[in-house]
MARGULO-522730 format. One line per field, with one value per residue (C-alpha): residue in one letter; x, y, z; residue number from 1. Coordinates in Angstrom, 3 decimals. Each point is the difference from the previous one (the first is absolute). Example, Ala and Ser with C-alpha at 12.3 -4.5 7.8 and 13.67 -1.06 7.14 Angstrom:
BEGIN
bakol A/S
xx 12.300/1.370
yy -4.500/3.440
zz 7.800/-0.660
drenti 1/2
END
This chain:
BEGIN
bakol M/E/D/Y/S/R/E/L/E/A/S/F/R/K/I/G/E/G/E/I/I/S/G/T/V/I/S/V/D/E/E/E/V/I/L/D/L/N/Y/F/A/Q/G/V/I/K/A/E/D/M/S/N/D/P/K/F/N/I/L/E/E/V/K/I/G/S/V/I/E/A/T/V/V/R/T/D/D/G/A/G/N/I/Q/L/S/C/K/E/A/K/D/I/L/S/W/D/I/L/K/Q/Y/L/D/E/E/K/E/I/A/V/K/V/S/E/V/V/N/G/G/V/I/A/Y/A/E/G/I/R/G/F/I/P/A/S/Q/L/S/L/T/Y/V/E/D/L/E/P/W/K/D/K/Q/L/T/V/K/V/I/T/V/D/E/E/K/K/K/L/V/L/S/A/K/A/V/E/K/Q/K/A/E/T/E/I/N/H/R/I/S/M/L/V/P/G/T/V/L/E/G/T/V/E/S/L/M/P/Y/G/A/F/I/A/L/A/E/G/L/N/G/L/V/H/I/S/Q/I/S/V/K/R/I/K/K/P/S/E/V/L/T/V/G/D/K/V/K/V/K/V/L/N/T/N/D/H/K/I/S/L/S/I/K/A/V/E/E/D/S/R/P/D/E/M/E/G/K/E/A/A/E/Y/S/S/N/E/E/I/G/T/S/L/G/D/L/F/K/K/L/K/L
xx -35.991/0.757/1.583/-2.999/-1.739/2.341/-0.324/-3.581/-0.540/2.442/-2.034/-3.165/1.250/-0.797/1.659/-0.750/0.700/3.648/1.245/3.769/0.611/1.831/0.125/3.034/0.351/-1.361/0.213/1.794/0.352/-0.312/-3.181/-0.564/0.990/-2.561/0.474/-1.654/-1.244/-1.019/-4.122/-1.820/0.632/3.600/1.527/0.628/2.362/0.837/2.437/-0.011/-0.865/2.748/2.522/0.421/3.480/0.248/2.588/-1.955/0.297/-2.829/1.788/3.410/-1.095/-2.957/0.937/-2.363/-0.232/0.550/-2.491/-0.892/-2.247/-2.889/-2.861/-3.744/-0.762/-3.603/-1.091/-1.428/1.308/-2.584/2.055/-0.624/3.245/1.275/1.313/3.899/1.742/4.141/0.340/-2.907/1.847/3.009/-1.294/-0.899/3.057/2.913/-0.171/-0.036/3.145/1.819/-0.721/1.931/2.241/0.986/0.035/2.281/2.068/-0.127/2.175/-1.971/0.432/-2.078/-0.046/-0.712/-2.111/-0.461/1.995/-2.037/0.479/2.300/0.735/-0.928/-2.886/0.279/-2.926/0.787/-2.239/-2.075/-0.705/0.965/3.086/2.394/3.846/1.367/2.461/2.108/-0.849/1.240/3.727/2.534/1.443/-1.957/-2.293/-0.973/-0.307/-3.157/-0.618/2.548/-1.392/-3.577/-0.004/2.720/-0.058/0.055/0.442/-1.875/-1.167/-4.357/0.446/-3.232/-3.288/-2.760/-3.341/-2.591/1.507/1.182/3.565/3.370/3.495/2.655/3.729/3.082/2.751/-0.924/1.074/3.380/0.508/-0.754/2.703/2.171/-0.140/0.080/3.331/1.575/-0.988/2.268/2.661/0.161/-0.458/3.480/1.564/2.422/0.550/3.404/0.492/1.303/-1.239/0.438/-2.877/-0.754/-2.113/-3.040/-2.301/0.447/-2.134/-0.605/1.498/1.968/0.837/-1.314/2.424/-0.772/2.079/0.267/-2.719/-3.217/0.975/0.426/0.835/-0.012/2.203/-0.465/0.920/2.006/1.976/0.813/3.520/2.170/-0.404/-3.402/-1.728/-3.316/-1.040/0.802/0.929/2.924/2.174/-1.953/-1.569/-2.524/2.180/2.745/1.763/0.045/1.018/-2.836/-0.137/-2.959/-1.041/-3.349/-2.709/-2.581/-3.966/1.399/1.522/3.710/1.864/3.458/2.789/2.977/1.161/1.111/1.864/1.957/0.251/1.380/2.800/1.098/2.303/1.929/0.681/1.200/2.465/1.479/-0.049/1.880/2.388/0.118/2.037/1.536/1.831/0.754/2.255/3.602/0.671/1.163/2.372/0.259/4.041/1.767/2.284/-3.421/-0.980/3.615/-0.490/-3.681/1.467/1.023/2.692
yy 24.096/-3.568/1.651/1.878/-3.384/-1.872/2.388/0.661/-4.422/-0.296/2.935/-1.982/-3.234/-1.481/0.325/-3.046/-0.059/-2.049/0.741/0.864/2.954/2.400/3.633/3.276/1.890/3.904/1.070/-0.912/1.730/-2.101/-0.408/-1.943/-0.424/0.763/-2.528/0.525/-3.180/1.107/-0.901/2.777/-0.231/0.819/-2.630/1.104/-1.774/0.538/0.749/-2.391/-2.289/0.348/-2.004/-3.046/1.530/2.592/1.356/0.836/4.341/-0.268/4.333/-2.392/-2.993/0.686/2.996/1.418/-2.489/-2.526/-3.005/-2.106/-3.124/-0.261/-1.791/1.261/0.228/2.497/0.693/3.096/2.011/2.368/2.393/-1.569/-1.221/-3.909/-0.892/-2.258/-0.941/-1.372/-2.072/-2.999/-0.240/-0.184/-2.688/-1.596/1.034/0.019/-3.209/-1.622/2.544/-1.356/-3.966/1.217/1.421/-3.616/-1.984/2.950/-0.593/3.755/3.008/3.131/3.104/0.467/2.079/-0.940/1.849/-1.651/-2.394/-2.980/-2.419/-2.447/2.140/3.141/0.628/1.306/0.643/-1.395/0.880/1.045/-2.713/-0.343/-2.416/-1.802/-0.326/-2.526/1.369/-2.802/0.782/3.642/-0.525/-2.581/0.582/-0.144/2.602/0.798/3.402/0.869/3.479/1.783/-1.850/1.898/2.486/-1.656/-0.917/-3.594/-2.060/-3.260/-2.924/-1.769/-3.204/-0.526/1.456/-1.945/2.509/-1.993/0.430/3.629/-0.721/0.863/-0.362/1.757/-0.558/2.098/-2.917/-1.995/3.527/0.165/-3.717/-0.543/3.379/-2.124/-2.956/1.841/2.016/-4.033/-1.715/3.392/-1.049/-3.899/1.202/2.361/-2.952/-2.320/-3.412/-1.143/3.195/-0.596/1.332/0.112/-0.420/-1.612/-2.965/0.745/-3.603/-3.604/-2.688/-3.663/1.487/2.766/3.020/3.504/2.582/3.713/2.016/3.859/2.907/-2.285/-3.158/-3.549/-3.217/-4.180/-1.802/-3.454/-3.208/-0.902/3.510/0.266/-2.744/-0.966/-3.204/-1.518/1.267/-1.508/3.145/3.394/0.856/-3.157/2.950/4.215/1.305/2.715/3.336/-1.245/1.788/-1.274/0.506/-1.153/0.312/0.991/-3.616/1.590/2.194/-1.716/0.675/3.001/-2.375/-0.302/-2.875/-0.515/-1.887/0.198/-3.186/1.766/2.917/-2.818/-2.090/2.841/1.827/-4.479/0.599/2.980/-1.266/-3.590/2.965/1.676/-3.868/-0.943/2.787/-0.198/-3.757/1.281/2.862/-2.373/-2.089/-0.024/3.142/-0.621/2.040/1.200/0.469/-1.548/-1.864/-1.367/-1.274/-1.515/-1.811/-1.865/-0.901/-3.755/-0.170
zz -32.521/1.524/2.739/1.017/-0.442/2.402/2.517/-0.294/0.192/2.342/2.383/-0.628/1.881/2.456/3.007/3.095/3.628/0.920/-3.690/-0.507/-2.205/-1.206/0.170/-0.621/3.174/-0.584/3.305/3.128/3.623/3.482/0.549/-3.843/-3.313/-3.064/-2.689/-3.528/-1.282/-3.790/1.947/0.215/3.509/2.097/1.972/4.324/1.914/3.696/1.278/2.428/-2.699/-1.764/1.516/2.128/1.937/2.662/-1.512/-3.490/-0.869/-2.126/-0.951/-1.405/-0.842/-2.358/-3.173/-2.481/-3.133/1.328/-0.489/2.848/0.211/2.576/1.488/-0.474/3.441/-0.743/-3.446/2.009/2.920/0.342/-1.913/-3.399/-0.326/0.514/3.258/-0.519/1.715/-0.351/3.031/-1.439/-3.762/1.698/2.320/-2.945/-2.690/2.433/1.124/-3.487/-1.003/3.374/-0.765/-3.393/2.077/1.859/-2.418/-2.603/3.060/-0.107/1.729/0.946/2.181/3.345/3.150/3.688/1.743/3.096/2.126/1.821/1.999/-1.777/-3.186/-1.494/-3.009/-2.933/-2.939/-3.242/-2.908/2.545/1.771/3.516/0.371/3.461/-0.788/2.835/1.858/-0.793/-3.832/-0.005/-0.112/-1.258/3.663/3.329/1.128/3.458/0.465/-2.836/0.704/-2.212/-3.121/0.998/-3.806/-1.026/-4.113/-0.597/-3.533/1.135/-1.621/0.204/2.462/0.440/-1.491/1.252/-0.992/2.136/3.329/-0.914/0.177/-1.414/1.095/-1.586/0.036/-0.598/0.787/-2.960/-1.598/2.122/-0.331/-4.315/-0.375/2.556/-1.888/-3.425/1.453/1.313/-3.111/-2.212/2.317/-0.350/-3.595/-0.039/0.738/-1.897/0.110/0.796/2.599/2.885/3.690/3.727/2.294/3.115/0.646/0.790/0.897/-0.694/-1.750/-0.668/-3.884/0.192/2.014/-0.462/-0.461/0.837/-2.914/-0.393/-0.277/1.091/-1.964/0.837/-2.074/0.969/0.216/-1.033/1.918/-3.045/-0.412/3.366/0.839/-2.382/2.344/0.026/2.492/1.769/1.414/0.067/3.769/-0.726/-1.449/0.328/3.147/-0.059/0.062/-2.363/-2.221/-3.766/-3.483/-2.419/-3.701/-2.162/-1.586/-1.417/0.833/-1.628/1.614/1.357/2.176/1.216/-0.434/1.843/0.071/2.470/-1.464/-2.801/1.103/1.741/-2.700/-2.106/2.802/-0.828/-2.697/1.483/3.975/-2.254/-1.894/2.980/1.949/-3.234/0.296/3.219/-0.093/-3.294/1.989/2.938/-1.737/-0.141/-2.302/-3.926/-1.184/-2.981/-0.705/-2.713/2.609/1.649/-2.931/-1.644/3.317/-1.019/-3.372/-0.486/-1.898
drenti 1/2/3/4/5/6/7/8/9/10/11/12/13/14/15/16/17/18/19/20/21/22/23/24/25/26/27/28/29/30/31/32/33/34/35/36/37/38/39/40/41/42/43/44/45/46/47/48/49/50/51/52/53/54/55/56/57/58/59/60/61/62/63/64/65/66/67/68/69/70/71/72/73/74/75/76/77/78/79/80/81/82/83/84/85/86/87/88/89/90/91/92/93/94/95/96/97/98/99/100/101/102/103/104/105/106/107/108/109/110/111/112/113/114/115/116/117/118/119/120/121/122/123/124/125/126/127/128/129/130/131/132/133/134/135/136/137/138/139/140/141/142/143/144/145/146/147/148/149/150/151/152/153/154/155/156/157/158/159/160/161/162/163/164/165/166/167/168/169/170/171/172/173/174/175/176/177/178/179/180/181/182/183/184/185/186/187/188/189/190/191/192/193/194/195/196/197/198/199/200/201/202/203/204/205/206/207/208/209/210/211/212/213/214/215/216/217/218/219/220/221/222/223/224/225/226/227/228/229/230/231/232/233/234/235/236/237/238/239/240/241/242/243/244/245/246/247/248/249/250/251/252/253/254/255/256/257/258/259/260/261/262/263/264/265/266/267/268/269/270/271/272/273/274/275/276/277/278/279/280/281/282/283/284/285/286/287/288/289/290/291/292/293/294/295/296/297
END
């Protein structure tokens, strides 16, 4: 009885033009979608009012039983139905969703629908979005044609509802994944480990060293040499092969030392030098005769 009362009350509620309402799909064909609005009249959405996306396929993407939100265009379409539009509802709701994606830096899946001057077009939440060529990949993209119809994972980087401007970026997703991978590799480095690297660049405060697996670290000027130097170029040149010791990996930055490797090798060098000096002296006899000769009786 309570359910019947609620249904009866809902059927007599006032629905006005411009209102966003929801209904359950009870029929779908190539021309339109019919919704049960729990109202005395059904809702009708024409195929052309379903989406702004030219690739939208009404038969593939709308299923019976699905709940759809739409804007009331007319309370009577002339046949006793309520004329609705998903496009208008999406234009209202989608911008709020896209702003939320921007704030949350959420990754979303899109499909490139066309190539335009300077980039490509992809639809997100039914809104036409632009992906500049510079935001397609971490690497330089010259030919845009192969990107058509590609599925991409992107982030929203610009949302301007007033100007109807939506900008997406696949590069931002790739960059974050690359940074995550690099940070994982850095976290696996054990302080004290000695590595080989190449001097990548010299700065007044130190030298950047390129290591294996795309990693690089900084040797502060105080850690370059056991002797005091005023600038790194006094002892290093870009392209030099060097051995470095990992000091720490704080804040996902690799701190290195060339001096520590030199200091570690010094005891071995001293031992080798002393051994060489010892072996170069007159050979010491070990016979009993030699021992008696050196005794003072």
